[in-house]
N, C-alpha and C positions, 0 to 999 in steps of 0.2 A: 706502707704496713702491707705485711704480708697475710694475708687470708688462709685460714685454714680449708683445703681440699681434700675430698675422697681419697682414700687409700685405695691402692690395687685391688684390694680384697672387698671393699667398701663399692667401688665401681661395677664389680660382680654381682653383688646384691643388688643395684640399681639398675643394672641390666636385665636382671631377671625381673623385678619390679615391673619395669617397661613392658616386656612381654606378656605379663599375666595383664595389666592395666589396659593396654591395647584390646587383648581377648576381651576382656569385661566389659569396655565401654561399646566395642564394636558390636557385642551380643545384647547388650542392653538397648542400643538405638536401631539394634536390627537391620544393619549395615552390610550392603553386598560389596563382594570385595572389590569391584570397580568403584562403588562409592567412597571406600574406606581408602583407596589409592588416589584419588582426586583429592583427600584432603593433605596436601602438602605441607608437611612439619619437620622438624627435626629436635631432637632432645638433647641439649648440650649440660656439661657439668662446667663448674667453674675455670678449670685449667682450660677450656675452649671458649671461653667469652671474650669479647672484646672488652675494653674497660667501659664503655658506656652502656653495656648490657649487665654491669655488675651494681645490684642495688642494696641497700642495707635494711632489713627489717624482713620482707617477704621471703617465703622458702621458693619461690620460684616466679617467674613472671612471662607471659607471653608477650612477644613481641612481632609486628608484623610487618614483613617486607614484600616488596612488589618483585616478584620474578617474571622473567621473561626467556623463552629458549635463545640462544646464542644467534640462530638462523633466521629468527623473527625479528622485522622492522616494523610491525605494524603495532600501534598500542592497544589494539584489541585482542592481542594475543598474549598480554600481561595476565599475571595470576596472582593471587594471594600466597604469601609463604609464609607460614609460620614458626618461629622458634621458642622452644620453651628453654628457657635459662634457669637450670636449678643452680639455686643460690647454695653450694655446699657449705660455707661458712655458717649461713643462719640456721641450715639443718642440723647440722654437728653441735652448735651451740644450744638450741632448744633442746637435742638429746643430753648434754651435759647437763641441763637445767630439769629437766624432766627423765632422770635416770629409767624410769618403767618405759619408756618408749626403746623400741628396738627399730634397727632402720629399715628391714625388710615391710613390716606393716606400715611403717611412716611414710617410706616413699611409695607404696603402693597407694595411697589414702593421695597423696600430693600429686604424685603423675595421674592417678584417674582423674582428680577434680581439674588439673590443666588440662587432659583431653577432653573432657566434656566442654569447657569452655570451648576450644577449637571445632568440636563437631557443632555448638550452639551457633558460632560465628558463621560456620559454612553454611548451617540451615536456615541463616537469617533470623534464628529466633533470639538473638542480641546483637546489638550494633558494637562493634568496636572501639568506636568512638564516641560511647555513651556519656552523657553526663556523669559527674561523682555521685550524685545521687541514686542515678540509675546503675551505675556500677557498683554500688554497695549492696542494693537490693539485688542484681545478677550474682554476685558473691554468696549471699543468701541460697539463692535459687540452686546455685551449682554446689554449695556442700549439703545442700539437704538432698540432691542426685546423688551425689558420689555417696553418702550413707545410705541410700537407698539400693544402689548398686552393691556395695560393699557388705551390707549388715547380715546377710544370709552366708558368707565366705565361713568356712571355719580355719581360723588361722590364727595362731598363737600369737599374742601382742596387738590385735587388731581392736580389741575391747579397750586396751589401755588409748591406743589413738582415737577412739570415738571420744573418750573421756577428755582427751587433749582439746578436741573440737566442739565438746557439747554446745558453747554457747551459740553455734552456728547452725544447730539442727533445730531450733526452736522455730515453729511455723509464725512467718509474719501474717497479718490481717490482710485477707484479700489476694494473697499470692498463691500460685500453684506451681509446681514443678513439671519441667517440659520435659 
């Protein structure tokens, strides 16, 4: 089955959303340049994903790989490398079902959300291998943090994206965002 991928024009919009999301998340967490550089990750769209990185349903997924410099032989030199796998087909299908969603603000939300996950993993605020229950609680925390970061941005179409995700922005008893 051939899954729909982003067009060249859509890829440019995604790239622009990545640049803005990186800046917003970096500023929100007050990270220095060296702290941000240590957060090793890449963002890929469907055409660059391996078959096992493609999923049905979510708009993106984070996969953790173990990286190591080619000239390093000790296990102590290993590091976490995260890959944000954008699921073009799911994003485009959602936009088709909700025509009020515009690609740039939708991608800004999705990428900001995924970058927050990476920062939280990197700062040990969340365990990558958490239980299913804890992963759902983490999703709620990250959606709330995404909203907090984006809510004051003046961007056409962002209000509609907030509406799309409104069920995730409700506070959960006893939970705080970090």
